[in-house]
BAFI-3210 file (N, C-alpha, C; in Angstrom, 3 decimals, decimal comma, padded with zeros to 6 digits):
// residues 258
n [1|2|3|4|5|6|7|8|9|10|11|12|13|14|15|16|17|18|19|20|21|22|23|24|25|26|27|28|29|30|31|32|33|34|35|36|37|38|39|40|41|42|43|44|45|46|47|48|49|50|51|52|53|54|55|56|57|58|59|60|61|62|63|64|65|66|67|68|69|70|71|72|73|74|75|76|77|78|79|80|81|82|83|84|85|86|87|88|89|90|91|92|93|94|95|96|97|98|99|100|101|102|103|104|105|106|107|108|109|110|111|112|113|114|115|116|117|118|119|120|121|122|123|124|125|126|127|128|129|130|131|132|133|134|135|136|137|138|139|140|141|142|143|144|145|146|147|148|149|150|151|152|153|154|155|156|157|158|159|160|161|162|163|164|165|166|167|168|169|170|171|172|173|174|175|176|177|178|179|180|181|182|183|184|185|186|187|188|189|190|191|192|193|194|195|196|197|198|199|200|201|202|203|204|205|206|207|208|209|210|211|212|213|214|215|216|217|218|219|220|221|222|223|224|225|226|227|228|229|230|231|232|233|234|235|236|237|238|239|240|241|242|243|244|245|246|247|248|249|250|251|252|253|254|255|256|257|258]
n.u [-025,985|-025,581|-022,692|-020,831|-022,266|-020,457|-017,802|-015,767|-014,324|-013,102|-012,587|-010,845|-008,683|-008,192|-007,125|-008,668|-009,915|-008,293|-006,125|-005,929|-005,196|-007,950|-010,030|-008,788|-009,820|-012,454|-012,642|-011,535|-013,714|-015,575|-014,848|-014,971|-017,934|-018,807|-017,629|-015,663|-012,610|-010,760|-008,624|-006,551|-005,680|-005,269|-002,935|-001,165|-000,919|000,905|003,308|004,027|004,625|005,999|004,659|003,821|002,789|001,506|000,814|-000,477|-002,053|-004,395|-003,466|-000,650|000,808|000,435|-000,307|001,286|003,691|003,409|003,076|005,961|007,418|006,277|007,065|010,254|010,638|009,783|011,792|013,357|012,230|010,108|006,859|004,185|001,652|-000,991|-003,253|-005,301|-006,731|-009,978|-011,869|-015,777|-017,940|-021,134|-023,356|-023,026|-021,239|-018,669|-014,963|-013,969|-012,310|-010,333|-007,093|-006,100|-006,101|-004,307|-001,853|-001,470|000,728|001,300|-000,328|-000,030|001,770|002,160|003,522|002,154|-000,360|-003,215|-005,809|-008,383|-010,084|-013,201|-013,381|-015,988|-017,085|-015,631|-013,587|-010,383|-008,670|-008,403|-010,178|-012,874|-012,346|-009,583|-007,624|-008,067|-008,056|-005,195|-004,171|-005,442|-004,050|-001,559|-001,826|-002,200|000,192|002,082|004,682|005,558|003,450|001,532|-000,180|-001,925|-003,523|-006,518|-006,876|-005,679|-006,179|-005,553|-006,498|-006,452|-005,284|-005,158|-003,474|-001,138|-001,752|-001,787|000,252|004,066|005,535|005,093|004,847|004,939|003,617|004,872|004,583|005,913|004,665|002,214|001,050|000,832|001,884|003,145|002,795|-000,079|-000,465|000,774|-000,446|-001,181|-000,412|002,258|002,928|003,335|004,621|007,180|008,728|009,550|008,546|009,352|007,613|007,479|009,520|011,021|009,505|009,732|012,873|013,691|011,770|011,213|013,433|012,912|010,648|011,482|013,673|011,816|010,362|012,194|012,966|010,619|010,476|012,659|011,827|010,026|010,414|010,251|008,901|009,403|011,979|012,962|014,113|012,727|013,618|014,051|013,602|014,117|012,162|011,068|008,736|007,470|009,711|011,256|013,153|014,697|013,793|014,894|016,358|014,350|013,201|015,366|015,497|013,022|013,976|016,070|014,176|012,913|014,958|015,445|013,006|013,321|015,469|014,730|012,689|013,873]
n.v [007,147|010,866|012,830|014,806|017,930|019,975|019,740|020,324|019,800|021,885|023,427|022,537|022,010|024,897|025,237|026,213|024,187|022,828|020,096|018,267|015,512|015,007|016,224|015,240|012,049|012,730|014,176|011,370|010,140|011,640|011,680|008,888|008,758|009,855|012,434|014,435|015,531|018,283|017,959|019,394|019,165|016,381|015,895|017,418|016,151|013,805|014,916|015,404|013,491|010,013|007,073|003,746|000,901|-002,470|-005,207|-008,409|-012,124|-013,235|-013,997|-013,704|-012,431|-009,468|-007,348|-007,622|-007,348|-004,591|-003,452|-003,775|-002,296|000,078|000,750|000,607|002,767|004,827|005,070|006,626|009,134|009,754|011,360|008,732|007,313|004,836|003,167|000,994|-001,478|-003,279|-005,960|-005,491|-005,144|-006,564|-005,619|-002,704|-001,577|-000,658|-001,309|-004,672|-006,430|-004,992|-003,688|-002,060|-003,263|-005,056|-003,910|-002,473|-001,465|000,718|002,523|004,753|006,407|009,479|009,745|008,234|007,456|005,617|004,091|001,853|001,087|000,212|-001,819|-002,045|-003,084|-002,308|-003,418|-004,428|-004,426|-002,249|000,529|002,626|005,347|005,413|006,676|009,513|009,545|009,198|011,418|013,418|012,566|013,263|015,899|016,206|016,150|013,920|012,015|009,762|007,491|004,269|001,923|-000,534|-003,210|-004,982|-008,646|-010,045|-010,939|-012,234|-010,474|-007,942|-005,004|-002,572|-001,193|-000,141|002,257|004,152|004,415|005,063|002,598|-000,532|-003,188|-006,609|-009,423|-012,703|-015,959|-018,846|-022,207|-021,958|-022,800|-022,871|-019,907|-018,027|-019,101|-018,660|-016,218|-014,954|-013,667|-011,191|-010,023|-010,398|-008,954|-006,203|-005,824|-003,883|-004,766|-007,574|-009,565|-012,512|-014,000|-015,181|-016,742|-017,628|-020,052|-021,716|-021,615|-023,038|-023,488|-020,862|-019,782|-021,291|-020,324|-017,827|-018,176|-019,489|-017,111|-015,297|-016,879|-016,372|-013,457|-012,809|-014,151|-012,316|-009,581|-006,144|-003,525|-001,046|-000,658|-001,146|-003,267|-005,555|-006,201|-009,073|-010,293|-011,900|-012,837|-012,038|-010,802|-011,437|-011,828|-009,806|-009,699|-008,915|-006,431|-003,904|-004,638|-004,286|-001,517|-000,629|-001,354|-000,376|002,462|002,315|001,990|004,318|006,227|005,589|005,998|008,895|009,395|008,455|010,294|012,597]
n.w [002,737|002,876|001,767|004,201|004,355|005,510|004,609|001,743|-001,361|-002,506|-000,721|001,031|-000,491|-000,781|001,812|003,498|005,202|007,610|007,609|010,193|012,469|013,495|011,573|009,495|009,490|009,346|006,978|005,232|005,565|004,394|001,763|001,084|000,959|-001,220|-001,891|-003,406|-004,612|-005,908|-008,896|-008,988|-006,533|-006,089|-007,404|-006,510|-003,911|-004,952|-005,274|-002,818|-001,488|-000,788|-001,962|-001,262|-002,330|-000,946|-001,679|-002,374|-001,963|000,329|003,338|003,237|004,484|004,612|006,692|008,462|007,383|006,864|008,968|010,132|008,238|008,715|011,396|010,825|008,962|010,796|012,516|011,187|011,815|010,278|008,993|008,788|007,262|007,266|004,928|004,807|002,832|003,269|003,181|002,904|005,212|004,399|005,563|007,048|005,377|005,987|006,614|007,398|008,318|010,145|009,981|011,765|014,301|014,332|014,042|016,587|017,960|017,269|017,927|020,029|018,971|017,438|015,118|013,439|011,315|010,708|008,914|008,418|005,439|003,732|001,135|-000,192|-002,160|-004,432|-007,095|-007,888|-005,724|-004,236|-002,085|-003,552|-003,132|-002,450|-003,798|-003,362|-000,766|-000,084|-001,494|000,778|003,146|002,488|002,403|004,650|005,893|005,691|005,154|003,754|002,802|003,193|001,208|001,659|000,060|-000,573|-000,102|-003,305|-006,737|-009,855|-011,656|-010,005|-009,826|-009,728|-007,714|-008,897|-010,640|-008,732|-006,601|-005,761|-005,747|-006,186|-003,999|-004,254|-002,246|-001,577|-000,630|000,275|000,103|-000,860|-002,482|-006,429|-006,539|-008,375|-011,163|-010,807|-010,590|-012,633|-015,155|-013,785|-011,219|-011,019|-013,448|-012,624|-010,001|-008,490|-006,850|-005,291|-002,706|-000,708|001,766|005,315|005,490|007,527|008,472|006,440|004,734|002,234|000,943|000,371|-000,943|-003,522|-004,536|-005,100|-006,903|-009,450|-009,638|-010,562|-012,753|-014,121|-014,427|-016,170|-018,234|-019,283|-019,533|-018,115|-019,803|-019,268|-018,408|-016,031|-013,565|-011,558|-008,187|-005,905|-003,131|-000,038|002,831|006,234|008,125|010,369|012,208|011,751|009,762|006,955|006,479|006,646|003,853|002,291|002,547|001,328|-001,207|-002,192|-001,869|-003,901|-005,943|-005,880|-006,715|-009,462|-010,926|-010,623|-011,899|-014,826|-015,133|-015,460]
ca.u [-025,390|-025,013|-021,518|-021,147|-021,855|-019,123|-016,669|-015,975|-013,397|-012,251|-011,944|-010,013|-007,631|-007,653|-006,482|-009,556|-009,872|-006,923|-006,316|-005,171|-006,094|-009,515|-010,335|-008,268|-010,694|-013,703|-012,556|-011,436|-014,982|-016,469|-014,490|-015,873|-019,425|-018,970|-017,054|-014,772|-011,440|-010,250|-007,583|-004,974|-004,926|-004,715|-001,859|-000,269|-000,210|001,528|004,664|004,136|004,561|006,467|003,861|004,149|001,958|001,629|-000,189|-000,566|-002,992|-004,519|-002,506|000,780|001,523|000,635|-000,481|002,904|004,658|003,201|003,919|007,198|007,659|006,041|008,353|011,562|010,334|009,525|013,292|013,991|011,499|009,213|005,322|003,760|000,187|-001,118|-004,320|-005,431|-008,237|-010,369|-013,423|-016,261|-019,327|-022,358|-024,290|-022,681|-020,405|-017,349|-014,138|-014,742|-011,019|-009,727|-005,976|-005,782|-006,153|-003,216|-001,115|-001,657|001,960|001,578|-001,613|000,310|002,862|001,330|003,898|001,652|-002,079|-003,849|-007,136|-008,846|-011,198|-013,671|-013,549|-017,289|-017,449|-014,946|-013,002|-009,048|-008,450|-008,590|-011,661|-013,241|-011,855|-008,255|-006,816|-008,338|-007,412|-003,743|-004,306|-005,773|-002,929|-000,344|-001,778|-001,781|001,885|002,580|005,387|005,478|002,229|001,427|-001,516|-002,240|-004,467|-007,358|-006,178|-005,842|-005,936|-004,634|-006,726|-007,085|-004,036|-005,104|-002,629|-000,031|-002,094|-001,849|001,450|004,851|006,488|004,403|005,902|003,930|004,211|004,294|004,850|006,180|003,815|000,561|000,288|001,852|001,408|003,694|001,970|-001,482|-000,733|001,477|-000,817|-001,662|000,467|003,556|003,590|002,933|005,528|008,525|009,785|008,892|008,856|009,081|007,534|007,496|010,948|011,499|009,184|010,285|013,762|014,009|010,623|011,030|014,071|012,181|009,562|012,341|014,151|010,889|010,077|013,391|013,046|009,494|010,836|013,647|011,043|009,115|011,198|009,513|009,015|009,780|013,359|013,038|014,421|012,317|014,160|013,524|013,886|013,213|011,928|010,431|008,258|007,144|010,578|011,806|014,206|014,899|012,824|015,743|016,493|012,785|013,345|016,481|014,791|011,967|014,721|016,520|013,141|012,562|016,058|015,410|012,125|013,606|016,631|013,963|011,881|014,616]
ca.v [008,225|011,551|013,480|015,827|019,288|020,566|019,448|020,910|019,813|023,502|024,349|021,625|022,489|026,123|025,608|026,653|023,373|022,227|018,734|017,592|014,371|015,137|016,637|014,141|011,297|013,257|014,096|010,335|009,665|012,303|011,078|007,558|008,881|010,596|013,665|014,828|016,616|018,753|017,034|019,932|018,880|014,991|016,034|018,188|014,904|013,028|015,540|015,402|011,972|008,708|005,839|002,277|-000,443|-003,667|-006,406|-010,200|-012,756|-013,528|-015,021|-013,933|-011,480|-008,151|-006,530|-007,962|-006,291|-003,090|-002,925|-003,988|-001,376|001,446|000,674|001,175|004,176|005,640|005,174|007,986|010,398|010,657|010,602|007,474|006,799|003,596|003,038|000,006|-001,637|-004,464|-006,380|-004,592|-005,738|-006,493|-004,744|-001,461|-001,321|-000,535|-002,182|-005,799|-007,104|-003,869|-003,768|-001,315|-004,245|-005,990|-002,961|-001,568|-001,161|002,084|003,428|005,558|006,922|010,756|010,440|007,297|007,680|004,336|003,978|001,198|001,213|-000,927|-002,066|-001,628|-004,128|-001,737|-004,469|-003,974|-004,715|-000,897|001,374|003,554|006,320|005,178|007,836|010,909|009,560|009,405|013,058|013,933|012,334|013,855|017,041|016,229|016,039|012,536|012,320|008,197|006,294|002,777|001,394|-001,962|-003,894|-006,590|-009,737|-010,095|-012,124|-011,966|-008,994|-006,823|-004,594|-001,215|-000,252|000,432|003,429|005,373|004,667|005,451|001,526|-001,793|-004,504|-007,531|-010,082|-013,891|-016,780|-020,497|-023,112|-021,381|-023,396|-022,449|-018,707|-017,381|-019,497|-018,246|-014,512|-014,725|-012,656|-010,153|-009,058|-010,568|-007,772|-004,889|-005,565|-003,170|-005,287|-008,935|-009,951|-013,969|-013,982|-016,281|-017,562|-018,447|-021,343|-022,414|-021,189|-023,688|-023,087|-019,310|-019,764|-022,172|-019,338|-016,628|-018,565|-019,254|-015,653|-014,721|-017,217|-015,700|-012,145|-013,259|-014,298|-011,360|-008,576|-005,255|-002,619|000,470|-000,626|-001,476|-004,610|-005,621|-006,832|-010,108|-010,657|-012,993|-011,982|-012,815|-009,793|-011,521|-011,782|-008,319|-010,207|-008,254|-005,321|-002,837|-004,564|-003,988|-000,007|-000,347|-001,453|000,801|003,557|002,388|002,273|006,116|007,021|004,904|006,512|010,140|009,188|008,171|011,038|013,598]
ca.w [003,829|002,044|002,165|005,168|004,072|006,324|003,708|000,223|-002,000|-003,067|000,685|001,828|-001,255|-000,523|003,067|004,554|006,373|008,019|008,018|011,341|013,025|013,813|010,625|008,650|009,607|008,799|005,259|004,432|005,580|003,466|000,305|001,253|000,901|-002,340|-001,719|-004,419|-004,258|-006,720|-009,880|-008,654|-005,058|-005,868|-008,272|-005,247|-003,278|-005,385|-005,280|-001,346|-000,722|-001,167|-001,777|-001,205|-002,319|-000,624|-002,273|-002,363|-001,987|001,376|004,428|003,043|005,924|004,143|007,534|009,198|006,906|006,572|010,163|010,224|007,609|009,644|012,461|010,293|008,820|012,069|012,982|010,733|012,289|009,161|009,155|008,161|006,989|006,528|004,413|004,806|002,671|003,825|002,744|003,529|006,079|003,730|006,400|007,248|004,254|006,884|006,977|008,232|009,338|010,855|010,060|012,859|015,201|013,869|013,842|017,502|018,713|016,641|018,324|020,513|018,141|017,167|013,711|012,279|011,310|010,344|008,507|007,485|004,315|003,214|-000,163|-000,560|-003,271|-005,439|-007,706|-007,847|-004,162|-003,260|-002,223|-004,873|-002,517|-002,021|-004,297|-002,792|000,958|-000,234|-001,626|002,122|003,979|002,065|002,615|006,027|006,390|005,940|004,013|003,709|002,827|002,469|000,591|002,011|-000,649|000,326|-000,789|-004,750|-007,712|-011,010|-012,554|-009,288|-010,090|-009,587|-007,062|-009,685|-010,745|-007,519|-005,861|-006,401|-005,752|-005,686|-003,356|-004,335|-001,292|-001,776|000,493|000,244|000,259|-000,541|-004,027|-007,478|-006,430|-009,452|-012,268|-010,743|-010,852|-013,697|-015,780|-013,491|-010,459|-011,249|-014,250|-011,835|-009,034|-008,493|-005,526|-004,738|-001,404|-000,428|003,111|006,397|005,347|009,018|008,343|004,968|003,832|000,964|000,044|-000,207|-002,229|-004,440|-005,072|-005,523|-008,445|-009,948|-009,813|-011,286|-014,435|-015,086|-014,948|-017,471|-019,518|-019,434|-018,808|-017,883|-020,860|-018,852|-018,383|-014,277|-013,232|-010,114|-007,346|-005,498|-001,670|001,023|004,365|007,568|008,574|011,682|012,701|011,379|008,989|005,835|006,362|006,115|002,585|001,403|002,442|000,560|-002,566|-002,624|-002,217|-005,156|-007,001|-006,368|-007,400|-010,676|-011,140|-010,424|-013,200|-015,706|-015,235|-015,600]
c.u [-024,971|-023,598|-021,498|-021,073|-021,117|-017,952|-016,929|-014,546|-012,501|-012,035|-010,942|-008,592|-007,197|-006,818|-007,434|-009,785|-008,730|-006,813|-005,445|-005,574|-007,203|-010,005|-010,027|-009,154|-011,594|-013,745|-012,426|-012,926|-016,018|-016,159|-015,142|-017,114|-019,777|-018,527|-016,075|-013,651|-011,170|-009,148|-006,272|-004,705|-004,658|-003,066|-000,792|000,129|000,639|002,946|004,765|004,871|005,275|005,362|004,094|002,946|002,164|000,558|000,024|-002,034|-003,278|-003,695|-001,098|001,518|001,435|000,385|000,873|003,629|004,701|003,582|005,056|007,598|007,385|007,252|009,891|011,375|010,542|010,928|013,872|013,244|010,417|007,786|005,155|002,304|-000,022|-002,813|-004,524|-006,817|-008,618|-011,844|-014,238|-017,456|-020,358|-023,695|-024,286|-021,717|-018,847|-016,138|-014,516|-013,587|-010,475|-008,107|-005,524|-005,523|-004,835|-001,911|-001,276|-000,486|001,963|000,387|-000,816|001,426|001,985|002,208|003,071|000,029|-002,384|-005,413|-007,522|-010,164|-012,082|-013,909|-015,303|-017,950|-016,832|-013,959|-011,444|-008,127|-008,085|-010,058|-011,618|-012,266|-010,409|-007,876|-006,835|-007,915|-005,967|-003,219|-004,167|-004,685|-002,097|-000,564|-002,171|-000,483|002,509|003,493|005,842|004,162|002,128|000,091|-001,334|-003,459|-005,247|-006,475|-006,557|-005,673|-005,323|-005,178|-006,917|-005,402|-004,144|-004,553|-001,447|-000,495|-001,518|-000,491|002,680|005,824|005,505|005,166|004,323|004,635|003,437|004,907|004,948|005,263|002,244|000,160|001,128|001,496|001,845|002,901|000,471|-001,386|000,119|000,663|-001,752|-000,564|001,551|003,968|003,627|004,018|006,768|009,611|008,877|009,406|008,464|008,943|007,453|008,872|011,666|010,777|009,332|011,261|013,950|012,800|010,485|012,091|013,841|011,547|010,727|013,046|013,412|010,331|011,160|013,276|011,906|010,011|011,824|012,874|010,510|009,373|010,188|010,160|009,469|011,151|013,931|013,318|014,001|012,951|013,488|014,048|013,095|013,603|011,006|009,779|007,884|008,310|011,320|012,900|014,256|014,415|013,732|016,263|015,484|012,898|014,219|016,399|013,980|012,970|015,521|015,721|012,879|013,679|015,931|014,295|012,293|014,535|015,820|013,226|012,623|014,603]
c.v [009,456|012,604|014,687|017,228|020,540|020,952|019,815|020,821|021,030|024,039|023,833|022,085|023,938|025,983|025,757|025,838|022,858|021,031|018,115|016,179|014,349|015,352|015,488|012,945|011,627|013,158|012,736|010,049|010,343|011,817|009,883|007,823|009,548|011,833|013,620|015,906|017,191|018,278|017,833|019,450|017,254|015,190|016,621|016,947|014,136|013,544|015,471|014,600|011,155|007,828|004,576|001,557|-001,748|-004,478|-007,868|-010,870|-013,194|-014,402|-015,276|-013,119|-010,106|-007,123|-006,697|-007,038|-004,883|-002,761|-002,963|-002,686|000,369|001,480|001,228|002,395|005,169|006,141|006,515|009,313|010,710|010,075|009,836|007,470|005,539|003,344|001,594|-000,826|-003,069|-004,903|-005,727|-005,403|-005,605|-005,568|-003,075|-000,612|-000,804|-001,825|-003,351|-006,332|-006,014|-004,105|-002,638|-001,830|-004,662|-004,763|-002,062|-001,178|000,251|003,029|004,790|006,728|008,263|010,880|009,012|007,598|006,373|004,175|002,712|001,424|000,106|-000,837|-001,644|-001,956|-003,521|-003,031|-003,785|-003,944|-003,284|-000,575|002,397|005,493|006,686|006,569|009,323|010,658|009,917|010,852|013,715|013,716|012,855|014,978|017,657|016,454|015,108|012,107|010,390|007,710|005,169|002,619|000,250|-002,471|-004,835|-007,467|-010,003|-011,107|-011,580|-010,583|-007,725|-006,100|-003,131|-000,458|000,522|001,693|004,510|005,079|004,518|003,752|000,527|-002,802|-005,512|-008,947|-011,635|-014,944|-018,375|-021,313|-022,839|-021,885|-022,768|-021,144|-017,817|-017,729|-018,688|-016,812|-014,297|-013,468|-011,539|-009,432|-009,474|-009,707|-006,199|-004,809|-004,751|-004,081|-006,788|-009,598|-011,670|-013,903|-014,975|-017,174|-018,216|-019,735|-022,236|-021,807|-021,579|-023,284|-021,712|-018,966|-020,365|-021,534|-018,351|-017,139|-018,709|-018,103|-015,211|-015,227|-016,126|-014,318|-012,081|-012,892|-013,366|-010,066|-007,109|-004,022|-001,104|000,607|-001,368|-002,777|-004,916|-006,735|-008,047|-010,321|-011,427|-012,501|-012,704|-012,000|-010,034|-011,553|-010,706|-008,859|-009,685|-006,899|-003,955|-003,167|-004,183|-002,231|000,269|-000,068|-000,570|002,207|003,866|002,638|003,802|006,485|006,534|005,661|008,258|010,216|009,416|009,588|012,744|014,548]
c.w [002,699|002,696|003,188|004,565|004,233|005,350|002,393|000,089|-002,256|-001,725|001,385|000,666|-001,064|001,035|003,730|005,666|006,535|008,270|008,951|011,557|013,139|012,484|009,050|008,579|009,140|007,346|004,693|004,434|004,595|001,907|-000,218|000,816|-000,101|-002,516|-002,690|-004,334|-005,691|-007,710|-009,107|-007,443|-005,083|-006,527|-007,143|-004,435|-003,735|-004,945|-004,039|-000,988|-001,392|-000,936|-001,964|-001,309|-001,766|-000,826|-002,074|-002,028|-000,395|002,195|003,987|004,049|005,624|005,441|008,429|008,922|006,878|008,056|010,708|009,421|008,097|010,616|011,876|010,008|009,663|012,806|012,271|010,774|011,027|009,199|008,353|008,103|006,419|006,095|004,075|003,924|003,008|003,120|003,713|004,399|005,021|004,552|006,510|006,211|004,809|006,500|007,840|009,188|010,377|011,023|010,967|014,092|015,546|013,659|015,448|018,054|018,079|017,123|018,818|020,029|017,190|015,363|012,588|012,348|010,366|009,785|007,872|006,511|003,830|001,898|-000,857|-001,988|-004,501|-005,938|-007,886|-006,764|-003,578|-002,966|-003,173|-004,257|-002,264|-002,572|-003,739|-001,301|000,809|-000,560|-000,078|003,262|003,616|002,320|003,908|006,759|006,145|004,885|003,342|003,824|002,184|002,384|000,968|001,255|000,097|-000,407|-002,409|-005,483|-008,939|-011,783|-011,322|-009,150|-010,130|-008,831|-007,818|-010,303|-009,927|-006,648|-006,850|-006,723|-005,258|-005,020|-003,361|-003,341|-001,839|-000,517|000,258|000,877|000,244|-002,193|-005,148|-007,494|-007,807|-010,846|-012,086|-010,887|-011,877|-014,966|-015,300|-012,381|-010,429|-012,628|-013,459|-010,679|-009,297|-007,920|-005,457|-003,724|-001,165|001,049|003,847|006,029|006,613|009,178|007,286|004,016|002,580|000,101|-000,527|-001,095|-003,470|-005,133|-005,637|-006,767|-009,248|-010,515|-010,424|-012,584|-014,870|-015,287|-016,134|-018,770|-019,876|-018,892|-019,113|-019,049|-020,558|-018,289|-016,959|-014,370|-011,868|-009,598|-006,470|-003,891|-000,817|002,383|005,197|008,236|010,052|012,805|012,497|010,527|007,169|005,210|005,805|004,625|001,749|001,300|001,533|-001,074|-003,070|-002,576|-003,731|-006,237|-007,165|-007,081|-008,962|-011,142|-011,731|-011,727|-014,405|-016,031|-015,709|-014,499]
res [x|x|x|x|x|x|x|x|x|x|x|x|x|x|x|x|x|x|x|x|x|x|x|x|x|x|x|x|x|x|x|x|x|x|x|x|x|x|x|x|x|x|x|x|x|x|x|x|x|x|x|x|x|x|x|x|x|x|x|x|x|x|x|x|x|x|x|x|x|x|x|x|x|x|x|x|x|x|x|x|x|x|x|x|x|x|x|x|x|x|x|x|x|x|x|x|x|x|x|x|x|x|x|x|x|x|x|x|x|x|x|x|x|x|x|x|x|x|x|x|x|x|x|x|x|x|x|x|x|x|x|x|x|x|x|x|x|x|x|x|x|x|x|x|x|x|x|x|x|x|x|x|x|x|x|x|x|x|x|x|x|x|x|x|x|x|x|x|x|x|x|x|x|x|x|x|x|x|x|x|x|x|x|x|x|x|x|x|x|x|x|x|x|x|x|x|x|x|x|x|x|x|x|x|x|x|x|x|x|x|x|x|x|x|x|x|x|x|x|x|x|x|x|x|x|x|x|x|x|x|x|x|x|x|x|x|x|x|x|x|x|x|x|x|x|x|x|x|x|x|x|x|x|x|x|x|x|x]
***
């Protein structure tokens, strides 16, 4: 399918095409189908918004946490966009799991925009068009952007290139996740959240302790010490603390940037 000829990256960047809810959906489809935005528009998007990446293995509760974080952010009346990357249908290339279904409580909120994007075989836990979609939702006025990756493994760490803060989600009782991910996602997380603590608090505390030891043995070269939190997104426990950690990381980034 060829890109919609009605859309042009330079026209979007000039503001000739107003990015409202209707045109935003079409614009994201346009970049998914190969449309390109100019580099200066991509850079402008970074300056307009705060971007949070939520990543982790399948089954750790990424969509549940995303929904809880959206709800907490909306209490401050900030506009939130969610770009949820799903495995693709092998037939249509579209998103297969449909995170929008799992976030249906936000459907009627005009301050929330949710878009599922099919990975379309792109490696790294994202869709190839995700960076451009981030710029588009920022251009539409969404100041808080959450990117939820497809379930990731050791090498799928592309999210760190495109968001300000990476949250890595883990859960107790899912095998030796720390050891399995040590060569990959444990090196990119700014915040680590052990989810589903309501089901196994002792297990969550054990994972947190093991994770802390791993981080001490392999400190970050940029000087940031990742925060480790225990939460239950299903029960809305620890969500405010997660947002507090995101704010701490934002302030740190600002301080090192001068």
